[in-house]
C-alpha positions in Angstrom: -34.0 -6.7 -16.6 -31.0 -5.8 -18.8 -28.1 -3.5 -18.1 -24.7 -2.7 -19.6 -22.1 -2.4 -16.9 -18.6 -0.8 -17.0 -15.8 -1.3 -14.6 -12.3 0.1 -14.4 -9.3 -1.4 -12.6 -8.4 0.0 -9.2 -5.1 -1.7 -8.9 -3.7 -1.3 -12.4 -5.0 -0.4 -15.9 -7.9 -2.7 -16.7 -11.3 -2.2 -18.3 -14.4 -4.4 -18.5 -17.8 -4.0 -20.1 -20.6 -6.5 -19.6 -24.1 -6.9 -21.0 -26.2 -8.7 -18.4 -29.8 -9.8 -18.2 -31.4 -11.2 -15.1 -34.6 -12.3 -13.5 -35.4 -13.0 -9.9 -33.6 -16.4 -10.1 -31.1 -16.4 -13.0 -28.9 -14.4 -15.3 -27.0 -14.4 -18.5 -24.0 -12.2 -19.4 -21.5 -11.5 -22.1 -18.5 -9.3 -21.5 -15.0 -8.2 -22.5 -12.1 -7.5 -20.2 -8.7 -6.0 -21.3 -5.6 -5.6 -19.2 -1.9 -5.0 -19.3 -0.6 -7.2 -16.5 1.0 -9.7 -16.1 1.1 -9.1 -19.9 -1.3 -7.4 -22.3 -4.5 -9.4 -23.0 -8.0 -9.3 -24.2 -10.6 -11.6 -22.6 -14.1 -12.4 -23.8 -16.6 -14.4 -21.8 -20.2 -15.6 -21.7 -22.0 -16.9 -18.6 -25.3 -18.6 -18.1 -26.9 -19.6 -14.8 -29.8 -21.8 -13.9 -32.2 -21.4 -11.0 -31.0 -19.7 -7.9 -28.1 -18.2 -9.9 -26.2 -21.5 -9.9 -23.7 -21.6 -12.8 -24.6 -23.6 -15.8 -21.7 -22.7 -18.1 -18.8 -20.2 -18.4 -17.0 -19.8 -21.8 -13.8 -17.7 -21.9 -11.4 -16.9 -24.6 -8.2 -14.8 -24.0 -5.6 -13.6 -26.5 -2.4 -11.7 -26.6 0.4 -11.1 -29.0 1.1 -14.5 -30.7 -0.9 -16.5 -28.1 -4.5 -17.5 -27.3 -6.4 -19.7 -24.8 -9.9 -21.1 -24.4 -11.8 -22.5 -21.4 -15.3 -24.0 -21.2 -16.4 -24.6 -17.6 -19.7 -26.5 -17.3 -21.6 -27.5 -14.1 -23.6 -30.7 -14.4 -26.8 -31.0 -12.2 -25.7 -32.9 -9.1 -22.6 -30.9 -8.5 -19.9 -32.2 -10.8 -18.1 -30.1 -13.4 -16.4 -30.5 -16.8 -13.3 -28.5 -17.6 -12.4 -28.2 -21.3 -9.3 -26.0 -22.2 -6.7 -25.6 -24.8 -4.1 -23.0 -25.8 -1.8 -22.0 -28.7 1.5 -20.1 -28.7 4.3 -19.9 -26.1 3.8 -17.6 -23.2 5.1 -17.6 -19.6 1.7 -18.5 -17.9 0.4 -21.6 -16.2 -1.6 -24.0 -18.4 -5.3 -23.4 -18.7 -7.9 -25.7 -17.2 -7.6 -27.8 -14.0 -9.0 -30.8 -12.1 -12.8 -30.9 -12.1 -12.8 -33.1 -9.0 -11.2 -30.2 -7.0 -14.3 -28.1 -7.6 -17.0 -30.7 -7.2 -19.9 -29.4 -5.2 -19.3 -25.7 -6.1 -22.3 -23.8 -7.2 -20.5 -20.8 -8.7 -17.8 -19.9 -11.0 -15.6 -16.9 -10.1 -13.9 -15.2 -13.0 -10.7 -13.6 -11.9 -10.4 -9.8 -11.9 -14.1 -9.5 -12.9 -16.6 -8.0 -10.4 -19.5 -9.6 -12.3 -19.5 -13.0 -10.7 -19.8 -11.7 -7.2 -23.4 -11.1 -8.0 -24.5 -14.8 -7.9 -23.8 -15.6 -4.2 -25.0 -12.2 -3.2 -28.4 -12.4 -5.0 -28.9 -16.1 -4.1 -28.8 -15.3 -0.4 -30.1 -11.7 -0.7 -27.0 -10.5 1.2 -27.4 -7.0 -0.2 -30.8 -6.8 1.4 -30.9 -8.8 4.6 -28.8 -9.9 7.5 -26.8 -13.1 7.0 -23.7 -14.7 5.8 -22.7 -17.8 3.8 -19.6 -19.8 3.0 -18.9 -21.0 -0.5 -16.6 -23.2 -2.6 -16.0 -21.5 -5.9 -14.6 -22.6 -9.2 -12.1 -19.7 -9.5 -10.7 -19.0 -13.0 -7.3 -17.2 -12.9 -6.9 -14.5 -15.5 -5.3 -14.3 -18.0 -4.0 -17.9 -17.8 -7.5 -19.5 -17.4 -6.3 -22.1 -14.9 -9.1 -23.3 -12.6 -8.8 -23.6 -8.8 -11.0 -24.4 -5.8 -11.6 -21.2 -3.8 -13.1 -21.0 -0.3 -15.0 -17.7 0.1 -17.4 -16.1 2.6 -19.9 -13.3 2.1 -21.4 -11.3 5.0 -24.2 -8.7 4.9 -23.0 -5.4 6.5 -25.9 -3.1 5.8 -28.9 -2.8 3.4 -29.0 -0.2 0.6 -28.7 3.4 1.8 -29.0 5.9 -1.1 -28.9 2.9 -3.4 -25.7 1.4 -2.0 -25.5 -1.7 0.2 -22.3 -3.2 1.6 -21.3 -6.9 1.7 -18.0 -8.2 3.2 -16.0 -10.6 1.0 -13.4 -12.9 2.6 -11.3 -14.9 0.1 -9.3 -17.6 2.0 -7.2 -18.8 -0.8 -5.8 -15.3 -1.6 -5.9 -14.0 2.0 -8.1 -11.0 0.9 -10.9 -9.3 2.9 -12.8 -6.3 1.7 -16.1 -4.5 2.0 -17.9 -4.4 -1.4 -20.2 -1.6 -2.3 -23.2 -3.2 -4.0 -26.1 -1.6 -5.9 -29.8 -2.4 -5.3 -29.7 -5.3 -7.9 -26.7 -7.0 -6.3 -24.0 -5.8 -8.7 -20.6 -4.5 -7.5 -20.1 -0.7 -7.5 -16.7 -0.8 -5.7 -14.4 -3.7 -5.0 -11.5 -2.3 -2.9 -8.1 -2.9 -4.6 -9.7 -4.5 -7.7 -12.3 -2.4 -9.6 -14.9 0.3 -9.4 -18.0 0.8 -11.6 -18.0 3.6 -14.1 -21.1 5.8 -13.7 -23.3 5.8 -16.8 -26.6 7.5 -17.6 -29.5 5.2 -16.7 -33.2 5.1 -15.9 -34.2 6.5 -12.6 -34.7 3.1 -11.0 -31.2 2.0 -11.8 -28.0 2.6 -9.8 
């Protein structure tokens, strides 16, 4: 299946559009995010996963006035990662990239401020459809600086879709955040408290 998804920031002005295609076991996505804090930026990304929605590769570029950054995050079968990053211009942000050893064993990337990457752990464990919970180590990418950090997270099923909306609890230990995510029937975020909400768009009757 293929969709074009739109989100708007719930905490500050921010917008994101993503073209995503998926099967029962994998997805590909390309998207653009733009925001104004901590400084104005435009971010473009592409994501591919392998079987069971395990990340294969995330490519990200971000640019602002007189600066730009690039990150390529690749997962190698067996659980190791490569982190390739560079930047140009002077800006008051942490350096991009990070230590790949710190994220060894992670299955997923987690792109900061983007509701897209929540879909991988949700769909892998069908947490939008059935009772359960799972703990994860994520390769979290901070935005807009593109630094990479290990992130311990937990997802818990709360209830299956009612009128097309399921609910999954997200617990992010490294940021001390807990929130109940509204999820559509395909596993994509409709509402992420304090971060973003989906913009309704005309769609086929079988889409939410």
